[in-house]
C-alpha positions in Angstrom: 14.8 16.9 31.1 11.2 15.1 32.7 9.6 17.9 33.5 10.2 19.9 29.9 8.6 16.1 28.7 5.8 16.5 31.0 5.2 20.2 29.7 5.1 19.2 26.2 2.7 16.2 26.9 0.3 18.9 28.2 0.9 21.7 25.8 0.2 18.7 23.3 -2.7 17.6 25.2 -4.4 20.9 25.9 -3.9 21.9 21.9 -5.6 18.8 21.2 -8.6 19.6 23.0 -8.7 23.6 22.2 -7.4 23.5 18.6 -10.1 22.2 16.3 -7.6 22.0 13.1 -4.9 20.3 15.0 -7.5 17.6 16.5 -8.6 16.9 13.2 -5.3 16.4 11.8 -4.5 13.9 14.9 -7.9 11.7 14.8 -7.9 11.5 11.0 -4.3 10.5 11.0 -4.8 8.0 13.5 -7.6 5.9 11.9 -5.6 6.4 8.5 -3.0 5.5 10.4 -4.5 2.1 11.5 -5.3 1.3 8.0 -1.7 2.2 6.8 -0.4 -0.4 9.0 -2.7 -3.2 7.9 -1.6 -2.8 4.4 2.2 -2.4 5.8 1.4 -5.7 7.6 0.0 -7.8 5.0 2.5 -6.2 2.4 5.1 -7.5 5.2 3.5 -11.1 5.4 3.1 -11.5 1.5 6.3 -11.0 1.3 7.7 -13.3 4.2 5.1 -15.9 3.1 6.2 -15.8 -0.7 10.0 -16.0 0.5 9.9 -18.8 3.4 7.2 -20.7 1.6 7.3 -20.4 -1.8 10.9 -19.4 -2.1 12.6 -15.8 -3.1 13.0 -16.8 -6.6 8.9 -16.4 -6.9 9.4 -13.6 -4.9 11.9 -12.3 -7.7 9.2 -13.0 -10.0 6.0 -10.8 -8.6 9.0 -8.1 -7.9 9.6 -8.1 -11.8 6.3 -8.7 -13.0 4.7 -5.8 -10.4 8.0 -3.3 -11.4 6.7 -3.5 -15.3 3.0 -3.4 -14.2 3.7 -0.1 -12.0 5.2 1.8 -14.9 2.4 0.7 -17.1 0.0 2.1 -14.4 2.0 5.1 -14.1 2.1 5.7 -18.1 -1.6 5.1 -18.3 -2.4 7.2 -15.3 -1.6 10.2 -17.6 -1.1 12.2 -14.1 -4.4 12.6 -14.4 -5.0 10.7 -10.8 -3.3 13.7 -8.8 -4.3 16.2 -10.7 -8.4 14.9 -10.7 -7.9 14.8 -6.6 -6.6 18.4 -6.6 -9.4 19.5 -8.7 -12.1 17.1 -6.8 -11.2 18.9 -3.8 -12.0 22.1 -4.8 -15.2 20.9 -6.2 -16.5 19.1 -3.5 -15.6 21.9 -1.4 -18.3 23.8 -3.1 -20.4 21.1 -3.1 -20.2 20.7 -6.4 -21.1 17.0 -7.7 -22.1 17.8 -10.7 -18.6 19.2 -11.7 -17.0 16.1 -10.4 -19.0 13.8 -12.3 -18.2 15.7 -15.4 -14.5 15.9 -14.5 -14.7 11.8 -13.6 -15.7 11.2 -17.3 -13.7 13.8 -19.1 -10.4 12.0 -17.1 -11.8 8.3 -18.0 -12.2 9.5 -21.9 -8.1 10.1 -21.8 -7.3 7.2 -19.9 -9.2 4.3 -20.9 -7.6 3.9 -24.0 -4.3 5.1 -23.6 -4.0 2.2 -21.3 -5.3 -0.3 -23.3 -2.9 0.6 -26.0 -0.1 0.2 -23.5 -1.8 -3.5 -22.6 -1.4 -4.2 -25.9 2.0 -3.4 -26.6 3.6 -4.9 -23.4 1.6 -8.4 -24.7 3.3 -8.2 -27.7 6.8 -7.1 -26.6 6.5 -9.9 -23.5 8.7 -12.7 -25.0 11.2 -9.7 -26.2 11.7 -8.4 -22.9 11.9 -11.8 -21.3 14.8 -12.6 -23.5 16.3 -9.5 -24.6 16.3 -7.4 -21.1 15.7 -9.9 -18.4 17.8 -13.0 -20.0 15.1 -15.6 -18.6 12.8 -16.9 -21.4 10.1 -18.5 -19.1 8.8 -15.1 -17.6 7.6 -14.5 -21.3 3.9 -16.1 -20.4 3.8 -14.1 -17.2 4.5 -11.1 -19.0 1.7 -11.7 -21.3 -1.2 -12.4 -18.4 0.9 -8.7 -16.7 -0.1 -6.8 -19.7 -3.6 -7.4 -19.4 -3.6 -5.9 -15.5 -3.0 -2.2 -16.3 -6.2 -1.3 -16.6 -7.7 -2.8 -12.8 -4.3 -1.7 -11.6 -5.0 2.2 -13.1 -9.0 1.7 -11.9 -7.5 0.9 -8.5 -5.2 4.1 -8.6 -7.3 6.5 -10.4 -10.3 5.7 -7.8 -8.8 5.8 -4.6 -6.9 9.1 -5.7 -10.0 10.7 -6.4 -11.8 9.1 -3.6 -9.2 11.3 -1.3 -10.2 14.5 -3.3 -13.8 13.9 -1.2 -11.7 13.4 2.2 -12.6 9.8 2.2 -9.1 9.1 3.9 -10.0 6.0 5.3 -11.5 4.5 2.0 -8.1 6.1 0.0 -5.5 4.5 2.3 -7.3 1.1 1.9 -7.3 1.0 -1.5 -2.9 2.6 -1.9 -2.1 0.5 0.4 -4.1 -2.4 1.8 -6.3 -3.7 -0.6 -4.1 -5.9 -2.7 -2.0 -7.2 0.2 -4.8 -8.0 2.3 -6.4 -9.9 -0.9 -2.8 -11.6 -2.0 -2.3 -12.6 1.7 -5.5 -14.1 2.1 -5.3 -16.3 -1.3 -1.5 -17.3 -0.4 -2.3 -18.6 2.9 -5.4 -21.0 1.0 -2.7 -21.8 -1.5 -0.2 -22.9 0.9 -2.5 -24.9 3.1 -4.2 -26.5 0.1 -0.5 -27.4 -1.1 0.2 -25.4 -4.0 3.2 -23.8 -3.4 4.5 -24.0 -6.9 6.8 -20.8 -8.0 4.1 -19.6 -10.4 1.5 -19.3 -7.6 2.3 -16.1 -5.7 2.2 -14.1 -9.3 -0.6 -15.8 -10.0 -2.2 -14.4 -7.2 -1.2 -10.9 -7.3 -2.8 -11.1 -11.0 -6.2 -11.9 -9.1 -5.7 -9.5 -6.1 -4.9 -6.4 -8.5 -7.9 -7.2 -10.6 -10.3 -7.7 -7.6 -8.8 -4.3 -6.0 -9.5 -2.6 -9.3 -12.8 -3.8 -9.7 -13.8 -2.6 -5.6 -12.4 1.0 -6.6 -14.3 1.5 -9.1 -17.4 0.6 -6.9 -16.4 2.5 -4.1 -15.6 5.8 -5.9 -19.2 5.6 -8.1 -21.0 6.0 -4.3 -18.7 8.4 -3.0 -18.8 10.9 -5.6 -22.8 10.0 -5.7 -22.5 9.6 -9.7 -26.2 8.0 -10.2 -27.7 11.1 -8.4 -26.3 13.9 -10.6 -26.2 14.8 -14.4 -22.8 15.6 -15.5 -22.0 18.8 -16.1 -18.8 20.2 -18.0 -16.3 21.5 -15.5 -12.3 21.2 -17.3 -11.9 20.6 -20.2 -9.6 17.9 -21.9 -6.7 20.3 -22.7 -7.0 22.0 -19.7 -6.7 18.9 -17.5 -4.1 17.5 -19.8 -2.3 20.9 -18.9 -2.6 20.5 -15.3 -1.7 16.9 -15.5 1.2 16.2 -17.7 4.2 18.0 -15.1 2.5 15.7 -12.6 2.5 12.7 -15.1 6.2 13.4 -16.0 7.1 13.6 -12.4 5.5 10.2 -11.2 7.0 8.6 -14.0 10.2 9.5 -13.1 9.4 8.8 -9.1 8.8 5.3 -10.3 11.5 5.1 -12.2 13.6 5.5 -9.2 11.6 3.4 -7.4 11.9 0.3 -9.8 14.8 1.1 -11.9 17.1 -0.8 -9.4 15.0 -3.9 -9.5 14.8 -4.5 -13.1 18.4 -3.7 -13.3 19.2 -5.6 -11.3 17.2 -8.5 -12.9 19.2 -7.8 -15.8 22.8 -9.1 -14.0 21.3 -10.7 -11.0 19.3 -14.0 -10.3 15.3 -14.2 -9.3 16.6 -14.7 -5.9 18.7 -11.8 -5.9 16.0 -9.6 -6.9 13.4 -11.1 -4.3 16.0 -10.7 -1.8 16.6 -6.7 -2.7 12.6 -6.1 -3.0 12.4 -8.1 0.7 14.7 -5.5 2.0 12.7 -2.5 0.5 10.0 -3.8 1.9 11.7 -3.9 5.6 13.2 -0.4 4.8 9.8 1.1 3.7 8.2 -0.1 6.8 9.6 3.3 9.0 7.3 5.3 7.0 4.3 3.4 7.7 2.5 7.0 9.2 3.9 9.1 6.0 0.9 7.7 4.3 -1.9 7.8 6.8 -0.6 12.2 7.9 -0.1 12.7 3.7 -3.3 11.1 3.1 -5.3 14.5 5.3 -2.4 17.0 4.8 -2.4 17.1 1.2 -6.1 18.5 0.1 -5.5 21.2 3.3 -2.2 22.2 1.2 -4.5 22.6 -1.6 -6.9 24.2 0.1 -4.7 26.7 2.3 -3.0 27.7 -0.8 -6.2 28.2 -3.2 -7.4 30.5 -0.4 -4.1 32.6 -0.2 -3.3 31.0 3.2 0.6 30.9 3.3 0.5 31.1 7.2 -1.8 27.7 7.3 0.6 25.9 5.0 3.3 26.8 6.9 1.3 25.5 10.3 0.3 22.0 8.5 3.2 21.5 6.9 5.2 21.6 10.3 2.4 19.9 12.0 3.2 17.1 9.5 6.6 17.1 9.7 6.8 16.4 13.4 3.7 13.8 13.6 6.0 11.9 10.7 9.4 12.1 12.5 8.1 11.2 15.9 6.0 8.1 15.3 8.8 7.0 12.5 11.9 7.3 15.1 11.0 4.2 17.3 10.4 1.9 14.4 14.2 2.6 13.2 15.6 2.2 16.2 14.2 -1.0 16.4 15.1 -2.2 12.8 18.2 -0.8 13.2 18.8 -3.0 16.6 17.9 -6.3 15.2 18.7 -6.7 11.5 20.2 -10.5 11.9 17.1 -11.7 13.4 14.8 -9.9 11.1 16.4 -11.1 8.0 16.5 -14.6 9.1 12.7 -14.6 9.7 12.1 -14.5 5.4 14.4 -17.6 5.4 18.4 -19.0 5.1 19.1 -16.6 1.7 18.2 -13.5 3.4 20.9 -13.5 6.1 24.1 -11.8 5.4 22.5 -8.6 3.6 22.3 -6.5 7.1 24.9 -4.2 5.1 22.3 -3.6 2.2 19.9 -3.3 4.7 21.5 -0.6 6.8 21.6 1.5 3.5 18.2 1.3 2.8 17.0 2.5 6.2 19.7 5.6 6.1 17.6 6.2 2.3 14.0 6.0 4.5 15.6 8.1 7.5 16.2 11.2 4.7 12.4 10.4 3.3 11.1 10.9 6.7 13.5 13.4 8.3 12.4 15.3 5.3 8.6 16.4 5.9 6.2 17.1 2.6 7.9 19.1 0.1 7.5 17.6 -2.9 3.4 17.1 -1.7 3.5 21.1 -1.4 4.6 21.6 -4.2 2.6 19.3 -6.3 -0.5 21.3 -4.2 0.5 24.4 -4.7 0.7 24.6 -8.8 4.6 24.4 -9.0 4.3 20.9 -10.6 6.4 22.1 -13.2 9.3 22.8 -10.6 8.6 18.8 -9.0 9.1 18.0 -12.7 12.6 19.3 -13.2 13.8 18.0 -9.5 12.6 14.6 -10.4 14.4 14.3 -14.0 17.5 15.5 -11.7 16.8 13.1 -9.1 16.2 9.9 -11.9 19.2 10.4 -14.1 21.3 10.4 -10.5 19.5 7.1 -9.4 19.3 5.4 -12.7 23.1 6.1 -13.5 24.2 5.9 -10.4 22.4 1.7 -11.0 24.1 1.7 -14.1 27.7 2.0 -12.6 27.6 0.1 -9.0 25.0 -2.9 -10.0 26.8 -4.4 -12.2 29.6 -4.8 -9.6 27.9 -4.4 -6.3 24.7 -6.3 -6.6 22.2 -6.0 -3.8 24.5 -3.1 -2.1 24.9 -1.3 -5.5 21.2 -1.1 -6.0 20.7 0.2 -2.1 23.4 3.0 -2.4 21.7 3.9 -5.8 18.3 4.5 -4.3 19.9 6.3 -1.5 21.3 9.2 -3.6 17.7 9.2 -5.8 15.9 10.0 -2.4 19.0 12.6 -1.2 18.9 14.3 -4.0 15.2 14.0 -4.4 14.3 15.5 -0.9 17.4 18.0 -0.8 16.0 20.0 -4.1 12.3 19.4 -2.7 13.1 21.3 0.8 15.2 23.6 -1.2 13.0 25.4 -3.6 10.1 25.3 -0.8 12.2 27.1 1.6 12.9 29.4 -1.5 9.2 30.4 -2.6 7.4 30.1 0.8 10.2 31.0 3.0 10.1 28.1 5.3 12.0 24.4 5.8 9.3 21.4 5.9 11.7 19.7 7.6 10.8 18.4 11.7 12.0 21.4 13.9 11.7 21.7 17.3 9.1 24.0 18.9 10.6 27.4 19.5 
């Protein structure tokens, strides 16, 4: 057994030395992983500091606002972030920055008016949502401020995704995973040591952090795309861009519904503290997929390039490499979390122990994600957006239906079970379709 392990390590090392593609994947993924670890770490600390020093109630308020804002942000993007990333990757490969600028301007003309309209609707419906949906009248003032953070959030998500098309993976990873949580952590620490520990402080800091990160992402994109150095040249027309984006838009909205439906439905039946506890459990469980975004960041543009070149062998090879890296790097984290759940929960405060069963359920869901590889990303990058949309419809209906069925009676445990149901259906259907259409499984498999 030891000899077999030594041989595999030797083979991997030799491959790293001789295979340029594999070497780039490892090196770039490692750098992105470090940034991703900073994001997960700061996000974890934001949750920890908020729950332990500002209360689970304060964490619940933040969770509700972020859930609404996330849905609004996805609606404002119209699915254009992933569509533009895919086209930017193609134009960048041709070194056509004039077309990239034209594409960017076209996308912004579509997104900004829609995003502002969403903000207006959310602003005037804030009190209604607070009273009739969440049964917490005091939330109205927070939700009104929350409404105007939609544009900064859209800026953050869109510009970071566009940067990924240029293969600036580190920048992309920072804005997607680390920017908001890093700024929020710094401000939370300052607030705590300044004696400002009121319930509303964490949510106000979240608002400020999103605004700052949105502006910084715009500046980074303008620099990376050489925006001022090129004259805009018409590329994809608005109608063509919308045609590409709409299936992605529907899919992203449905994915977000699966991510946040549990939080919002739980908020209708439970206290803010229970909402905060559930979202802390989610934050702990997703710590296991710390490597996914790092590997996903470098692999998605490769999927698009391989498909555009008609190189199905490369597509399969990239998928296999990514799946193995994700699984092997995530397994130790699973083991650590599964062995010490009580201690981990106690760190967050006295309200958290006793929720070990829910944590185990959420960890099972994340194991499904880690073991599945990147089937959804393959479908998105190979022109199968409509297939992914249909899969998302099925999975989201199952998720929301299970939430409505289980949460009233089972609370946090029911929310966790519903999350796993949606995750299982989503990944199983994506894996099945990739196998059917491209002829290979995406989940991690041993070398033969």
